C-alpha positions, 0 to 999 in steps of 0.5 A: 308686608309693608309697614308704611302702608300698614300705619297709613291705613290705620291713620286713614281709617281713624279719619274715615271713622269720624265722618265728615266735618272739621277735626283736631288730631290729638297725639302724644310725643311718640304717636306724633312721630308715628304719624308724621313719618307716613303722612305730610301735614298737607296730606292730612289737611286734605282730609279735614284735619285742621289742627294738630295738638299734643295731649299734654299741652296745658294751654289748648283752647276749647273748640266745640266745633271740632271733632277730636281724633285721639291717637295715643300710646296706652300708657298710664300717663296718657290714660290719666291725661285723657281722663282729665280731658273727658271731665272737661271736654274741649271738643264736641266729640271724641274718637279714641284710638290707642296704638296698642292693647289697652286694659279693661281697667283703663277702659273703665276709668275712661268710661267713668270720666265720660260723664258728658258722653262725648266719646263716640268710639274707642279702638285699638289701632296697632301703629306703635312703631316708626315706619322708616321705609316700607321694609324698615321700622324702628321703636326710637329707643336707646339704652335698652339694656344694662350690660347683658340684662334688659332694662325692665321698662325697655323689655316691655316697650320692645315687646309692645312695639314688636307685637304691634308690628305683628298685629298691623301686618296680621302675622302670628309667627313662629319665633327663632332667636340668637342662642348666644344672646340672653337678651334675644331669648328674653324678648322672644319669650316676652313676645310669645307670652303676649301672643298666648295671652291675646290669642284672639287678636292673633287669630289670623287666617292660617297660611301654608307656611307660617310667618317667622320672627327672628330676634338677633343681637347687635353684639353679633356684628359690631363691624357693620355700624362702624363703616361709612356708607355710600348710598343716599339715605345712609349718607344723609343719616350718617353725615347730616342726621335724619330724624323722622324724615327731617334734616337740619341744614341750618349749619350748612354754609350759606344755606337759604333760610327756606332750606334750614330744615327739609323733609325727605320722604319717599312717599312725597318726593319722587327723586328721593324715592328713586335714589334712596339706595343708589350710590353717591356717584349715581346720585351726582349724575341724577342731580345733574339730569334733574337740573337739566330737566328742570331747566327745560320745564321752567317757564320762559321769562317772556312767555306771553299769556295772550289767550284764556287757554294760555293763562289756563295752561300756565295756571295748571303747570305752575304748581308742578313747576313750583314743586319741582323747583323746591325738589331741585333746590332741596336735593342740590343743597343736600348733595352739595353738603354731602359732597363738601363733608366727604371732601373735608373729612377725606371720607373716600380714603377713610372708607377704603381703609375701613373696607380693608379692615372689614373684608381683607386679612392682610394685617401688615397692609391694614396696620400701615393704612390705619397708621397713615390715616391717623397721622392725617390731620384732615381725618376727624376725631370720630373717623380716627376712633372708628378706624381703631375700633375696627382694627381692635375687632378685626385683629383682636387676638393677632400676635403682632397687634399694634393696638397699643401704638394706635391708642398712642396715636389717638392720644397724640391727636388729643382724642377725648377720653370718652372716645378713647374708651370706646375702643375697649368697650366695643371689644367688650360688647362685640368681641370674639368672646361674646359673638355667637357667629363667626363674624371675621374668620372663615373656618368652614369649607363653604365660607372659604369657598365663597371668599375664594369665588368672591376674590376671583370675581373681584368687587365692583366698588372698593367702597362697597365690598362689605356685606353685613352678617345679616345678609348671610344669616337671612340667606341661610334662613331663606335656603332652610340652612340656618342652624337650629343650634345657633338660632333655636325655635322657641317651643317644640314646633319648627318650620318644615318649609322654607319661610316666606314672611320674615320679620327680623328684629335687632336688639341694639339697633339696625343700620341702613346697610342692613336695610339695603340688604333686606331691600335687595333680598326682597327684590331677588328672592321670589316669594320671600318678604322680609321686614327689618326692625330694631330698637333704633335705626340711628346706629351708624358711626361712633357718635351713635355707636354709644347706643350700641354699647349701652344697648 
């Protein structure tokens, strides 16, 4: 199961369907993101797509020599814009592809508008989601609920996104959901309703073990989004901001103008693909190796081009050299800025305290460490609030809690009112009263034994002790031990065998730490394929934790 490949194949098929000749790709705001994450502009240009336009743009010039490939979400607004387009067509012929199921009435409206008979094709290609990594997808939504209830439009959008993922992967799954979350049950029922209604679309070849859709709620684990991460992709997202594979480096001191915005895509950047999940220390070593390799391959200043064969060799190697030069410059700039921010914000010290709060149970030691960090002027306002939020979750009901004193420290630091309120809001959202799982206290024999052996073995890295709750949930699921009483099946049927194809969806957002967990489980669990998805993947840290609270 590979969501990146699924979307790429849809885009390729659109282009192939239209045949040879110059083309324009007509998209909306959301499908622009869907395509740009899996295809670079240069890749699409090679397929005779020379122009990229937005359907809502009012000042598009008529270009009758171009074929139009329309890739749009089947929204009321887009259908209306397409109706207007077809009444006064700007291009010679239209190939229309909707990213999800389109109603018969809307197809009829398009047919009636096509008086000049310029529409050659109308199809449904289910690329209604952002393929972040091969095993990670997002719907790029925030604020999907009000308190414990769905925003109606967001429930519909999440249902559409999830069913599109299922259709693109050709899966008709059994569904399990988190019992403690009414949001999870509502989404499970909504997805099941679409599968039943569109049963012909979901009539795929039966497999020996049916696929499984597991729907979870972010409120069950609010600790994971609050921890600083140390793998490359996660650090880039957390510290620099990664939006549809793009990073804004314009605020980096002394940055080259060509590097003010860079693209990081595992499909087109070998160094990034190889270092995506490596920790910061390893990345530093690999950057050094990349630089040394670049120095060796660099054309010599006095290189003589005496013969035709010398010139030919130089011309053949120059594009690769130029590409390598760009890769080196980009990653040296990115890693350099990460390093500067880690030092400036004393993130290694902050992370050590975060891990202590998340993984250890020594209240006295944790209290001292948090206090010490709050008194350090180099610790940023966000990191300070995040530490207090972790303390509030970890020692929510401790008899000797120092939470009022820590809030007093935030006050003395001049922390904004909005951020101070996050401390109580995170407990309301994901505190002990709300959680369906035992996130913090190990109270059964199996969990206590696991902790004991982990303690005996020690940990390789003090900054990566934490494992998200999702790891234990999926581990239990793969072993056939996930409790029906906590994660019931929707409907009377249940799996007799251990699941092989698993799609996990987290309402309220997923983290890159959880994506790493899924990546590692896929590597170490023979015969098991897992895809992780969420309403958003921008959850990591206090700034984006607002989305967790609201959704």
